[in-house]
N, C-alpha and C positions, 0 to 999 in steps of 0.2 A: 538587326533584323528582327522581324516579328517572331520567327521561330526561335531565335536565340533568347528572346524575352520569355518565351514559353518554357524553355529549358531551365532558365534561371529561377523562375517561379516554382518549377518542379511540381506542379499540380496537374494531373492528367486532364481533368475537366476543363481547367482554364486553358491548357494547351490546345485542346480540341476547339474551344471557342476562338482562339487566336488563329488556328489553322483555317477555320471557316472565314474569319475576317480577311486573312491572306487570300482566300479563294475568291473574294469579291474583285480582286485585281485580274482574275482570269478573263480572257477575251469574251468567252460565252456569258460570263456573269455581268460584264460591263454592258453587253448588248441587251440581255434580258432585263437588267435593271432599268435601262432606258425605256424599254417597252412597258415595264410595270409602272414606271413613273408617268408615262403618257396615259396609261389606263387610269391611274389614280387621279390625274389632273382633271378628268372629266367632272369630278365633284369638288372642284377647288373652292366653291363657295359654301360648302357644308363641311366644317371640320369634323363633325361626328361621323359622317359617311367616309371621309378620308381615313380616319383612324380605324373604323370598322372594317373597311375593305383592305387596309394595310395588314391588320391582324389576320384577316381571313386568308390573304395571300401568303403570309408567312406560315400560317398553320398548314396550308396546302403543301408548301415545301417540306415542312417538318414531317408531315404524314408520310410522304414518299421516302424520305431519308431514313425515317424510323423503321419503316416496313422493310426496305431493301437492306440497309446496313444492319438493323437489328436481327434480321434473319441470318445474315452471314455470321454475325458474332455468336448468336445462339447456336447455330449449327457447329461452329468451331468448338464451342464449349462442350457440346454434347458428344462430339467425337473425341474429346479428351486429348487434343493435340497441342495444348498450350506449351508444355515444357519442351516439345520436340520442334515446334515451328515458330512460335512467337519471337523468341530472341533472335534467331537467324534472320527472320523477315525484317525486324526492326534495324538490325545491323546493316543489312543490305539496303534498306530504305535510306538510312543516314548516308551511306556511301554513294548511293545513286542520285541523291537529291541534287548535289552540286552540278554534275553533268546535265541532268534534266533541266534544271533552272537555266543553264546556259542555252540549251537548245530552245526552250520555250521563250526565253528572252529574245533570242535572235529572230524567232518567229514573230513575236510581237513588234519587233523593229521593222518587220516587213521584208526581211532578207530572203525568206523562203516560206513555203506552205507546208503545214503538217496535215497528213490525211486523216488522222484520228479525230473524229467528231461524232459523238453518239447522241441519238435521240432527237436530232434536229428536225427530222421529218415529222415525227410524232408530235413534238412540241408545236411545230407550225400548224399541223392539222388541227390540233385541239384549240390552239389560239384562234384559228379561223372559224371554228364552230362557235366560239364565244362571241366573236364579232363585236358589235357595238353594245352588247348587253352590259348592264351595270348591276351592282349589288354584291352581297356577301358571297353568294354561291358562284357567280362568274369569277370573282376575285380569287376564291378558293381554288377553282378549277384552273385558273391561270397559274397559280402557285404550283399546282400539281404538274401542269404541262411543262413549265420551265425547269422543274426538278429533273426532267429526263434529258436535259441538254448538258452533255459533258464534253469538255475540251481537255487537252492533255494536262494542263496545269491543275484544273479542278479534279480530274480523275486521280492524279497522283496524290494530291493532298488528302483526298477522301479514302481511296482504297489502299494507297501506299503508306500513309502515316496514321490516319485516324482509326481505321479498322484494326490494324495490329495493336495500337495503343488501347483500343476498346477491349480487345480480347484479353489483354494482359491486366486489365483493371477491374475492380469490383463495380458492378452496376454499368458495365460497358455497353449493354444493349441500348442505353439511353444516349450514348455519345453521338451517334449519327444525327439525332435531333438537335443536339447542342451545336454540332457543326453547321446544320442548316440555319439555326438561329444566328450564328456568327456571320454567315453570308448575307443575312438580311439586315444587319445593324446599320449599314449606310442608308438603306431604304427607309428605315425608321427615322433617321435624321432628316432625310429629304421630306418625308411625310410631315414631320413637325414644322419644317419651314413652310410647306404649303398650307398647313392648317393655321399658321399664324396670320395668313392673309397679307403678308408684307411684301410679296413679290408678284410680278406678272407671270403666272404659271406658264402660259403659252410661250412667252419669250424665254423663260427659264429652261423649258424642255428643249427648245430649239438650240439654245446655247450649250446645253448639256450634251446633245447629240453631236454638235459641231466639235466640242472639246474632247469627245471620245477618242478621236484619232490621235491627238497629242497626249492624252492620258495613257493610251496603250503604248506609245513610244517611250514615254517617261518611265512607265512601269517595266517595260522591256529592258531598258538600260539598267534599272535597279536589279532586276532578276539576273542579268548577266554578271553584274558586280558581286551580288550575293553568291551566285553560283561559282564564280572563280574563288571566292573566299572559302566556300564549303569544299571545293575540290582540293585546294591547297591544304586545308585543315584535316580532311579525312583520307587523302590519298598520298600526300607528299610529306606530311609531318609525322 
């Protein structure tokens, strides 16, 4: 599992990056990445514009994560609550991750619906305001908008694991931005593919959207299996 690799490396910053990468498998991130890809594909004939708008989009995401997460970390440090709260929160997070992954995995398999979904209306409103506009500023605002969309998987990875780790680590106020960068790594890869000019972008976007259903099911199965492993490891052994 990605999180097991993070534990093996034992580097907080790398762990956060891997948490962000794991967050790209969350349903809300899969859908927003499809929308971002469709936005970037408008300039498929101009590699410079693709890269410029991709960087602007990622910067928009990092801005929100840094402001929100950095404020939480800074406030916790100022209140001098590290020794009293960080270790228990981390222990609880490790024990709760298994059951949560099972629940989220079953949700991604389509067996039931979860009510927790934050920021969807604001994200949709801001995305609607951007409309068909192109350029660095609209791409930046789109990154800002999508940063407010949280589903259970992403919420737990960020507030349940990344924030406690940031509070317990030097330079932790920067960790939320690293997490955001991790969620954007696949988009960077897709931007590179588009900039190469070797694919039909329109067809690629359609296939990517169509594959989203099966990707979520496959990821859901993986989450259930990892969740069962975590539950056995931290609850039964």
